[in-house]
C-alpha angles and dihedrals in degrees: 000000000000126000087256091058090049092054094041091052095042124112089223139347108231134198105240090211096051120022090196089070113075145133117225113201118236119240090267092054096254119130118237117231120183150114140139137262128028117344118213125186124320135192118212129165112217127192123224106239092216102046103017088230119145116256111197118216098188126176092350114171113233118210119200124176147120132254125205114224137198136178089287118080114261131191109245095181132003122232111283118192095204098042111136100181141358134180130193122196129191105232097189123105096213114011125086120228127202123211129203145155099251144036085260093074112128137173086261099053105024128098108263119239110186119206110300095008125125137202122212124210113199112188095351110138102176128099120284120219133180140187132194123235087222141335124017111299122162135225129211121218138189126187141168 
């Protein structure tokens, strides 16, 4: 069993210096990250799922915001060479959004995000674009 398996199968991952700080894995094994307000700097130790080696994400800046969309493609996030993770969520209750990697994204070739759905990008460093099927919905994003 690797360190990754130990964390994935854990009930919670605790901060040894402060037991009030912990991450409790979701049923699917993913770790929830969230909150509100302004995010400062965070220190998290990640484990490589292949080797089990520790990967330190120290003092990583987290960016959280929203982007209004229309029926013309819009850049949600620019390319970022040191991006570790990003997530884009469709905030609308009724309108579909389509996500792609270029300004050429359309409702015919983009990845469909139905109302309330999100798409996670682990290790993707390219630009992220989106387009609305109609109207002016918005998407939320988080990246670090």
